[in-house]
C-alpha positions in Angstrom: 26.6 7.6 3.8 25.8 9.8 0.8 24.3 13.6 1.8 20.5 14.1 1.3 18.0 16.6 2.0 14.7 16.5 3.2 12.1 18.4 1.3 8.3 19.3 2.6 5.6 22.1 1.8 3.8 23.7 4.7 0.6 26.2 4.9 -1.4 28.3 6.8 -4.4 26.0 8.2 -2.0 23.3 9.3 -1.6 22.6 12.9 2.0 23.9 14.4 2.2 21.6 17.5 1.8 18.9 14.7 4.1 20.2 12.6 6.9 20.2 15.6 6.3 17.1 16.0 7.3 16.5 12.2 10.4 18.1 12.6 11.5 16.9 16.1 11.1 12.7 14.4 13.5 14.2 11.6 16.1 15.7 13.6 15.7 12.5 16.0 16.9 10.0 12.9 19.8 7.9 13.7 21.2 9.4 10.4 20.5 13.2 10.5 19.5 14.9 6.9 22.6 17.7 5.5 19.3 19.7 4.5 15.6 20.5 5.1 14.1 22.3 2.7 10.8 23.8 3.9 8.5 25.5 0.9 6.0 27.8 2.3 3.5 27.2 0.0 1.9 30.8 0.5 2.1 33.4 4.0 2.2 30.8 7.0 1.0 31.5 10.5 3.7 33.2 12.7 3.3 29.8 15.0 4.2 28.1 11.9 7.1 30.2 11.3 8.2 30.1 14.8 8.2 26.3 14.7 10.4 26.7 12.0 12.8 29.5 13.7 13.0 27.1 16.6 14.9 24.5 14.5 16.9 26.8 12.3 18.4 27.9 15.7 19.8 24.4 16.2 23.4 24.3 15.2 23.0 20.7 13.8 20.2 21.4 11.2 20.0 23.6 8.1 16.6 24.9 7.1 16.7 26.5 3.5 13.2 28.0 3.4 11.5 28.9 0.2 9.0 31.1 0.3 5.6 31.1 -2.5 3.6 33.9 -2.5 0.6 32.3 -2.8 -1.1 28.9 -2.5 -0.7 26.9 -5.0 -1.5 23.4 -3.7 1.1 20.6 -2.9 2.1 19.6 -6.4 3.3 23.2 -7.8 4.7 23.8 -4.1 6.7 20.8 -4.1 7.7 21.1 -7.8 9.2 24.5 -6.5 11.0 22.7 -3.8 12.9 20.0 -6.1 15.2 22.3 -7.5 16.2 24.0 -4.7 17.3 20.5 -3.0 21.0 20.6 -3.0 22.0 16.8 -2.7 20.7 14.2 -5.2 18.8 12.1 -2.6 15.6 13.9 -1.5 13.3 12.4 1.4 9.9 13.6 1.6 7.9 14.1 4.3 4.9 15.3 5.2 4.5 18.1 8.2 1.8 16.4 10.5 3.4 13.0 10.2 6.3 11.3 12.4 9.4 9.3 10.9 10.9 6.3 13.0 14.1 6.8 14.2 15.6 4.5 11.6 13.7 5.6 8.2 16.4 7.4 6.5 19.5 4.6 7.7 16.9 2.0 6.1 16.7 3.7 2.7 20.2 5.3 2.2 21.3 1.8 3.1 19.2 0.3 0.0 20.5 3.3 -2.3 23.8 2.0 -1.5 23.3 -1.7 -1.9 21.9 -0.3 -5.3 23.3 2.4 -7.2 20.6 2.3 -9.8 17.6 2.2 -7.6 15.5 5.6 -8.2 12.5 5.4 -5.7 12.1 3.8 -2.5 9.5 4.0 0.1 7.8 1.8 3.0 4.8 1.0 5.2 3.2 3.3 7.0 0.7 2.8 10.2 -1.8 5.2 11.1 -2.4 6.8 13.8 -5.3 9.9 15.2 -3.7 11.2 18.2 -0.7 8.9 19.1 1.4 6.8 17.5 1.2 4.2 20.1 -2.9 4.0 19.1 -2.5 2.4 15.8 -5.9 2.5 13.9 -4.6 1.3 10.6 -1.6 0.4 7.9 -1.4 1.3 4.5 0.7 -1.4 3.0 2.2 -1.1 -0.4 4.0 -3.5 -3.0 7.5 -4.3 -2.6 8.9 -5.6 -6.0 9.0 -3.3 -9.7 7.0 -5.7 -10.9 4.5 -5.8 -8.6 4.6 -1.9 -7.9 4.1 -1.4 -12.0 1.1 -3.2 -12.0 -0.7 -1.9 -8.7 -0.2 1.6 -9.7 -2.3 1.2 -12.6 -5.0 0.7 -10.3 -3.9 2.5 -6.6 -1.1 4.3 -5.6 1.7 2.0 -5.2 3.8 4.2 -2.7 3.0 6.1 0.4 4.1 9.7 -0.5 5.1 10.8 3.2 7.7 7.8 3.0 9.5 8.2 -0.1 13.2 8.6 -1.2 13.7 9.5 -4.4 16.9 11.0 -6.5 16.5 14.6 -7.7 18.0 13.4 -11.5 14.6 11.0 -12.1 12.4 13.3 -10.9 13.3 16.4 -12.8 14.0 14.1 -15.9 10.4 12.9 -15.8 9.0 16.1 -15.4 8.6 17.2 -11.5 5.9 17.3 -9.8 2.1 18.9 -11.5 -0.8 20.3 -10.9 -3.0 17.7 -10.0 -5.2 17.5 -7.4 -5.9 14.6 -5.3 -2.9 12.3 -7.3 0.3 14.6 -7.2 2.1 12.0 -6.2 0.2 9.3 -8.6 1.4 11.3 -11.1 5.1 11.8 -10.8 5.0 7.6 -10.1 3.8 7.3 -13.2 6.0 9.5 -15.1 9.2 7.9 -13.6 8.2 4.6 -14.4 7.5 5.7 -17.7 10.5 6.9 -18.2 12.5 3.3 -16.6 12.5 4.4 -12.8 13.9 1.7 -10.7 11.3 1.2 -7.7 11.2 -0.5 -4.4 8.8 -0.6 -1.2 10.6 -2.0 2.0 8.5 -4.0 4.2 9.2 -1.7 7.1 6.6 0.5 8.7 8.7 3.8 7.6 5.8 6.5 9.0 3.8 6.9 11.7 0.8 9.1 9.2 -1.8 11.0 11.2 -5.1 10.5 9.5 -8.7 11.5 10.6 -11.8 9.2 10.8 -14.3 11.7 10.6 -12.4 13.5 7.1 -12.2 9.8 5.8 -16.2 9.7 6.1 -16.4 12.8 4.4 -14.3 12.2 1.3 -17.2 11.6 -0.7 -19.7 13.6 -2.8 -19.7 14.4 -6.1 -17.3 17.4 -6.3 -14.8 14.6 -4.4 -15.4 12.1 -7.3 -15.4 14.6 -10.1 -11.5 15.3 -8.6 -10.7 12.1 -8.9 -11.9 11.2 -12.4 -9.6 14.3 -14.1 -6.7 13.4 -12.4 -7.1 9.7 -13.2 -8.2 11.2 -16.9 -4.7 12.8 -17.1 -2.8 9.2 -16.2 -4.9 7.8 -18.9 -3.4 10.2 -21.6 -0.2 9.2 -20.5 -0.7 6.4 -22.0 0.3 4.3 -18.5 -3.1 2.7 -18.0 -6.1 1.2 -20.5 -9.2 3.0 -20.8 -11.1 -0.4 -19.2 -8.4 0.4 -16.3 -9.4 3.8 -16.7 -13.1 3.1 -16.3 -12.8 0.5 -13.4 -11.1 2.9 -11.3 -13.5 5.3 -12.1 -16.7 3.1 -11.4 -15.3 1.9 -7.8 -14.1 5.1 -6.9 -18.1 6.4 -7.7 -19.5 3.9 -5.2 -17.1 4.7 -2.7 -18.0 8.5 -2.9 -22.4 8.5 -3.0 -21.3 5.5 -0.1 -23.0 7.1 3.3 -19.9 8.5 5.4 -20.0 6.0 8.3 -19.9 3.1 5.8 -17.1 4.9 3.8 -15.2 5.0 7.4 -15.4 1.2 7.2 -14.9 0.2 3.6 -11.3 2.6 4.5 -10.3 1.2 7.8 -11.5 -2.5 8.2 -11.2 -2.9 4.2 -8.5 -1.0 2.5 -6.8 -0.4 5.2 -7.1 -2.7 8.1 -4.5 -3.3 11.0 -3.1 -6.4 10.5 -2.5 -9.2 13.4 1.3 -9.3 13.8 1.5 -11.3 16.8 -0.5 -14.2 14.2 1.6 -13.2 11.6 4.7 -13.9 13.9 3.3 -17.5 15.0 
């Protein structure tokens, strides 16, 4: 199979234990990555560095560290990391999530079947303490047409699951500083440049989440960040003013909800766990 890089960004406030679990999930893949590119978004703690060093000592792991002198935020950190990746295919991974063992194998197979493919993501299941206790999931559309339409209103990819072509990302202008929507902005730029996309109908990552954090994700300050990011997308021409206003109205309502209600909407309506037993009948 084609050689590929894994791209991550770590910063000082992250939990070393969660970081270790994320790296372990990459290390136990059925197909091993040829390099792990770890962007250090500003100075990191000794504990986080110790996790990196632990895996650097392993003979079957090649880690390239990309240190940034100060914290830049996710978008600019990843923008610094993309050019440092040695291979055309790059798999994104967050530093507190857990990839399923066959994740890379499944995605590489899709790129092998379709050489024109530029971007391949998948589904996530969400957990708080252990992947054995799933509390929600985020389903995203599968086909090119569905993705293009969905992206106008909501993010059509689970960022921590994607594998993409380095050349197409750079052609689209790479990641930009767009707080809350670094990934949305990139997908929009790629779609506008004709990127061929898909999502697998399989869980590729167990994503760590926090219900209390979701409850706090509101207020006018949060809404202003959301609105500014959507304005950047509007300026690309990818969405209409009507679509821009529609999503802003919805987000304003969500931001003004009491925390308990926002948590209910997020996990019971938007990220509701499917009854898989019923689906299989």
